[in-house]
Structure formats: C-alpha cells, structure tokens
TIKOLTI-853607 format. One line per 3 residues: number of its first residue (from 0); their letters; for each residue x, y, z of C-alpha. Coordinates in steps of 0.05 Angstrom, whole numbers, plus 5000, padded with zeros to 4 digits. Example, Ala and Ser with C-alpha at 12.3 -4.5 7.8 and 13.67 -1.06 7.14 Angstrom:
% TIKOLTI-853607
0	AS	5246 4910 5156; 5273 4979 5143
***
This chain:
% TIKOLTI-853607
0	MQS	1839 1324 9540; 1835 1289 9606; 1904 1314 9628
3	LAL	1877 1385 9634; 1832 1364 9691; 1895 1359 9734
6	IEN	1887 1433 9748; 1830 1414 9795; 1884 1386 9842
9	WPV	1923 1451 9843; 1918 1487 9911; 1890 1551 9879
12	PTA	1823 1587 9883; 1813 1589 9807; 1850 1558 9748
15	AAA	1837 1547 9674; 1878 1515 9619; 1876 1498 9545
18	VVR	1918 1466 9490; 1919 1494 9420; 1949 1474 9352
21	ADG	1981 1522 9304; 1918 1525 9262; 1879 1550 9322
24	TVL	1845 1483 9337; 1834 1479 9411; 1847 1407 9429
27	GAH	1820 1414 9500; 1802 1465 9553; 1785 1461 9627
30	GPT	1760 1511 9678; 1733 1581 9668; 1770 1599 9604
33	GHR	1735 1666 9599; 1758 1688 9669; 1806 1747 9670
36	FAL	1870 1732 9707; 1930 1776 9724; 1985 1751 9679
39	ASV	2047 1776 9716; 2107 1761 9671; 2066 1725 9618
42	TKP	2054 1798 9597; 2126 1798 9569; 2114 1754 9508
45	LAA	2055 1797 9488; 2097 1860 9497; 2154 1829 9458
48	YAV	2108 1812 9401; 2086 1885 9398; 2159 1907 9396
51	LVA	2171 1860 9338; 2111 1890 9301; 2142 1959 9313
54	YEE	2207 1932 9284; 2173 1905 9222; 2135 1970 9213
57	GAV	2202 2007 9213; 2189 2046 9277; 2251 2016 9311
60	ELD	2311 1973 9294; 2331 1914 9338; 2402 1939 9342
63	EPA	2388 2012 9355; 2410 2041 9423; 2358 2033 9478
66	GPE	2367 2031 9553; 2435 2036 9587; 2499 2053 9550
69	GST	2517 1998 9500; 2448 1967 9503; 2399 1959 9445
72	VRH	2327 1938 9434; 2353 1868 9424; 2390 1869 9491
75	LLA	2327 1892 9527; 2285 1837 9496; 2336 1784 9513
78	HTS	2349 1806 9585; 2421 1824 9570; 2418 1900 9577
81	GLA	2452 1898 9645; 2393 1929 9681; 2375 1901 9750
84	FDE	2313 1859 9762; 2265 1913 9787; 2308 1975 9789
87	HRV	2332 2023 9735; 2403 2009 9757; 2459 1980 9714
90	TAP	2493 1919 9745; 2533 1892 9686; 2557 1915 9617
93	AGT	2507 1900 9561; 2512 1831 9530; 2554 1800 9586
96	RRL	2503 1768 9632; 2431 1744 9630; 2399 1790 9681
99	YSN	2324 1778 9681; 2296 1849 9684; 2227 1878 9693
102	AGF	2260 1946 9689; 2287 1928 9620; 2217 1915 9593
105	EVL	2193 1981 9623; 2250 2018 9588; 2230 1980 9524
108	GDH	2158 2002 9531; 2179 2075 9539; 2225 2068 9478
111	IAK	2169 2041 9434; 2121 2094 9459; 2169 2150 9440
114	ATD	2185 2118 9372; 2112 2109 9353; 2082 2168 9392
117	IPF	2031 2119 9420; 2027 2097 9494; 2055 2026 9497
120	GEY	1991 1995 9523; 1952 2026 9466; 2005 2004 9416
123	LRQ	2000 1933 9442; 1925 1936 9433; 1929 1962 9361
126	AVL	1988 1918 9340; 1971 1851 9372; 1909 1846 9414
129	EPL	1858 1876 9366; 1882 1839 9303; 1880 1773 9340
132	GMG	1811 1786 9370; 1838 1787 9442; 1784 1833 9468
135	ATS	1790 1810 9541; 1864 1826 9545; 1891 1893 9568
138	LDG	1951 1932 9591; 1919 1995 9617; 1945 2065 9629
141	DAS	2014 2067 9660; 2015 1992 9672; 2083 1958 9666
144	PAK	2095 1920 9601; 2136 1872 9643; 2081 1847 9689
147	DGV	2014 1883 9690; 1975 1850 9634; 1907 1818 9646
150	STV	1878 1763 9600; 1839 1699 9594; 1856 1629 9570
153	DDL	1809 1640 9511; 1849 1701 9489; 1917 1670 9501
156	VKF	1903 1609 9459; 1894 1658 9401; 1963 1687 9415
159	AAE	1993 1617 9423; 1965 1598 9355; 1993 1661 9324
162	VQA	2063 1648 9352; 2061 1578 9321; 2036 1602 9253
165	PRL	2049 1677 9248; 2002 1723 9211; 2020 1789 9243
168	LDP	2095 1779 9234; 2141 1749 9182; 2155 1677 9203
171	QTV	2230 1692 9199; 2222 1746 9252; 2186 1698 9298
174	AEA	2239 1644 9285; 2291 1694 9307; 2251 1710 9369
177	MSV	2252 1636 9387; 2327 1629 9376; 2379 1640 9430
180	VHP	2405 1711 9434; 2476 1717 9461; 2487 1641 9470
183	GLK	2524 1614 9530; 2506 1668 9580; 2494 1647 9652
186	GVL	2439 1676 9694; 2385 1665 9746; 2317 1639 9724
189	PGY	2270 1669 9776; 2244 1615 9822; 2292 1563 9794
192	GHQ	2361 1590 9811; 2425 1595 9771; 2424 1564 9701
195	SPN	2484 1554 9656; 2469 1570 9603; 2406 1611 9615
198	DWG	2381 1614 9544; 2331 1667 9521; 2304 1691 9454
201	LGF	2271 1758 9440; 2222 1762 9498; 2212 1687 9502
204	EIR	2249 1639 9548; 2278 1578 9513; 2278 1513 9551
207	DSK	2340 1479 9521; 2371 1435 9576; 2352 1477 9637
210	SPH	2342 1438 9701; 2303 1449 9744; 2250 1480 9700
213	WTG	2176 1498 9700; 2160 1457 9638; 2161 1381 9637
216	SSS	2216 1329 9635; 2189 1308 9567; 2186 1379 9539
219	SPR	2231 1386 9478; 2293 1431 9483; 2260 1475 9430
222	TFG	2202 1491 9477; 2194 1566 9489; 2147 1610 9529
225	HFG	2141 1645 9595; 2114 1637 9665; 2090 1690 9713
228	QAG	2092 1701 9788; 2016 1704 9789; 2014 1628 9778
231	TFL	2010 1632 9702; 2046 1601 9642; 2046 1593 9567
234	WVD	2091 1544 9531; 2098 1525 9458; 2131 1458 9441
237	PDA	2146 1458 9367; 2163 1383 9369; 2095 1368 9398
240	GAA	2061 1415 9349; 2020 1448 9404; 2019 1501 9458
243	CVA	1990 1502 9528; 1963 1560 9569; 1948 1553 9643
246	LAD	1926 1611 9687; 1914 1611 9762; 1903 1663 9816
249	RAF	1953 1641 9868; 2024 1669 9870; 2079 1625 9842
252	GPW	2112 1583 9896; 2130 1512 9917; 2060 1489 9896
255	AVE	2074 1509 9823; 2144 1479 9823; 2112 1413 9843
258	AWP	2048 1416 9801; 2069 1445 9734; 2120 1395 9707
261	PFT	2077 1333 9716; 2018 1371 9687; 2059 1388 9625
264	DAV	2084 1317 9619; 2012 1291 9623; 1991 1340 9568
267	LAE	2049 1320 9523; 2035 1246 9535; 1963 1255 9513
270	L	1984 1293 9451
***
C-alpha cells in the first residue's frame, strides 16, 4: 500500500505502520515493523482485552464493585469511574462524566490481579499475548496497564486481526466492548479538547461524530481504537473491513494532529 509510505514524511526518528484484514492478511507494511516501541495509551486496549478474558473465565463480573464507591469494572473500562486523569482521586460520581483516567486502568489492573492471584502483566501475557503469538509485546513488573506496554507493529497487527474476528473472546463480548457505554456523556479527549458526546466502549474509544479527531475525515462513525502520547495509534474501521497500526517514537503533539488524519484518509482511499 503506497499510502503507508506517508510515514516517511512524519517528523519522527522512527516510524512503522501496517494495515490488516480480519483474517490476518497484512495488506501492506512500511518501516521497521519488528522495532519495539513504547505504546503509551495504546496499552489500554490490550489491558482491556485481558480484563474481558478474565470476565469470560468467571474471575470477575463487569458490574461488580471496583474502584471508587459506586464504580464497577465496567465504569473503569469506560472511563466513567469518576477517578481523575493521573491521580487516585475522585472528581465525579461514577457514571456521570467521561473522565479519561490512567488511574482507573491502574485500579483495574490491581483488581484483576487480586481476583486471579496473578500479577496483571503476567495475566495479560497468559490471556492475550501468548495465545496470539505476540512475543515482542510486554508489560513488565509493576508497569502501568494504562500506559507502559511495549510492542511492535508485527505484534499489534495480530491483535488488530483478533479484535476484528475474535478467537480469544466470544464475538458478543467484543461487540459489547465496541458499543457505547453510558451514551451521551461529555468529556475531554486528551489532545483534542471537549467532546459532546465523548463516546467510549470497554477500553476502546469510539469515533462516532467526534471533531476534531485523530482518525480521518472519511473514517466511519463505527471506527474504534486508541492513540497514545508516545506517537502511536491503532484503529479498526468495520465499514472498511480493515485495521491500521502506526507506531512512532516522538511524543504526540501538533505534528500528529496534522499528520494522522490525512494518513488515515489515504489508507482508507486505497482500501
């Protein structure tokens, strides 16, 4: 895919990208796809998938208490627990606002670790990474399940294929994860300001009609995924029947706001 070569114009030291279909067919790849990048918040979809495995295994329930008073596993996954962005401090009652929260995912990781008696990074490895053959991906030691994952484009295309055609989870569970939880809530999308509504599923951001946004102007409203402050993103566009992973090693900033949407539009046009 010629569109992927656009990453060569990004003002970053290193970048790699790929596009993958649901059946795992890689339609194109560009750059060092085996290079390990810090994922930043692209860690969250991986962590969320592990939480959903724990749910299907019966270790936790989505509506059991977790986090602040009134909050559940579902609230934590959907950024509606009321916890602040990077502090274990409650700033709103559960279910009333979309407060994007790293702290919420850290509480979630601790909750799963206690429920399974397995450190969260190890649970993620056993539940998701190992079954999908993602040997270059890790969340080591006391690393945050919100932002400390490391991976490669080669590994993430395996995850992007899984999300499109689930094998580790019941497709109904994944469909629920890609559906809006607590519709209509307003909130701030980091880097893009206030969004009304600021729709989110279970660990995955849902594009809907958000503007401005990090995906493309031609991305379907059903597009879901995540971006990270390390200059990373993963989106799945069900209407296009494909997913795209792009990883870079420069912190998110104005360069990404300018570069990412036309890149996505070029990929979608080529599809």
